[in-house]
N, C-alpha and C positions, 0 to 999 in steps of 0.2 A: 650750345652754351659752354663756354670754357670755364674751368675752375681757376680761381685766383690762387697762386702759389702762396704757401705760408712763409712769410718773410721774417717772422720773429725768430730771434736766436733760440736755440733749443732750451736754454735755461729759463726763458720766459714763457714758453709754450705750456699749455695745460697738459698734465700727464695723461697718457692714453689709458693706463691702468695703474691702480694704486695698490701696493702691497700692504697688507695689514698684518700686524703681529698679533699672536694670540694674547688675549687679556691675561696679564699676570696679576700677582698680588698688588694691592694698592699700597703706596709707601707708608701710609699712616693707619692701616687697618687696625681696628681695636682701640684707637685713641679717642678719649673723651675730650671734646673741644668746648671751650668757653669762648663765645664770640663777643668781642667788644667793639662798639661803634661810638664815635663821638663826633659831633658836629660843632666846630668852633663858632659857627654863626647861629647855632641854635635851631637848625633846620631838621624837622622830623623827616622830611622827604630824603634828605641827605643820609641820615642814619638808616632809613629803610633801604636805600640803595646799597649802602655798605653791607648791611645784613644779607641782602639778596645775593650780592657777589660772593660774600664769605660762605653762604650756604652752598652755592654752586661749587666753590673751591673744596669744601669738605666732601661733597659728593664725589668729586674727582680724586681727592687724596685718600679718602677712606676715613672711617671712624664714625662717631655719633656726636650729635650736638648736645652738650650737657646743660647749656643755658645761653641766653642772650642778655647782655648787659650793655647799658648805654648811658651816656651823659650828653646833655645839651650845653654848649658853651664850655665851661671849664671842667676839668676832671673832678668828679664828686662822688655822689652816692652810688652810681653804677659801678665805678671802679672799686669802691669800698666793698660792695657786695660781691664783686668778682674775687677780690682778695679773700674775703670770708669763705667763699666757695672753694677756693684753692686750699685754704687752711683745713677745711673739712675733708679734703681729698676728692672733691667732686669732679675735678678736671685734671687732665694730663698736660694739655697745651692750651695756650690762649692764642686766638687769632684776632688781629686788628688790621686795618687797612694799611697803616704805615707806622713807623716808630714814633712820630710826633703825636699820635693818638694817645700815647701813654702819659703825656703831660705837656702842657703848653710851655712850661719853663723847664730848664735843664735839671734843676733840683727835683722837681716832681717826677720827671721821667726816670732819673737815677733811682729815686726812692722806690718807685713802682717796679722797675726791672730788678732791683736788688731783692725786693720782697718775693717776687716770682721765682727768681733764681734760687733763693734760699729755701723755698718750698719745693724745689725740684720740678717746677712747672715750666715747660718750654714755651717759646714764643715763635709764632709764624706770622710774617707780614703778607697779607693777601695781595696787596698791590704789586709786589715783586715776586711772591712765591717763595721767599727766602725763610729758612729756619734760622733764627738769630739766637743761638745757644752758645754755651761754653765760651770759647775764646772771643767771639764777637761781642757778647755781652760784657765780658771782662774789659775788653778794649774800649767799648762804649762808655762804661762806667768810669774808667780811668780818664778818658778825655773829658767827660762831663765833670769830674772832680776838679780837673785843672781849670776848666772854663769857670766853674763856680768859684774857685779860689781867686781867680783873676778878677771876677766881678766884685768880690768883697773888698779887694784892696783899694785904698783911696788913690785917685789919679792926680798927678801933678799936672797942672796946666802951664803952658808957656807963660812966663811972666811971674812965676812964683805962687800963683793961687792953687787952691785945690779944686 
């Protein structure tokens, strides 16, 4: 019996051996995480899935989970409790699935990110793995302020109406 030659390009072939690096320190070792989940549709299953993914992410990044906070539908009591925990100094960073979890409206998101920034609490987005601190938050808040200002201005319609 003859063997079929491997016709896949080298880049697509499974590696014969995999080099592993020694495990070094985790990037967020010692961080106290507040996990925040929100389901816009009010689904408990969706918030549970968000928490499960964030817990896996914390295990990979390092640190401990200081608390789980959630809201169904709009941002509400869960976010308010998270902000209170941040005021008490219970958390160093907040993790959420994505930036829109911090508020359904631009003004809500801006208010929440400002409060966290002012408390010195960082933000990590689990969906992308990005830390959104410093310049990113400042730029996001600037853009959000411009969008909010434009939304407040009356618009003139063609034909002279408002």
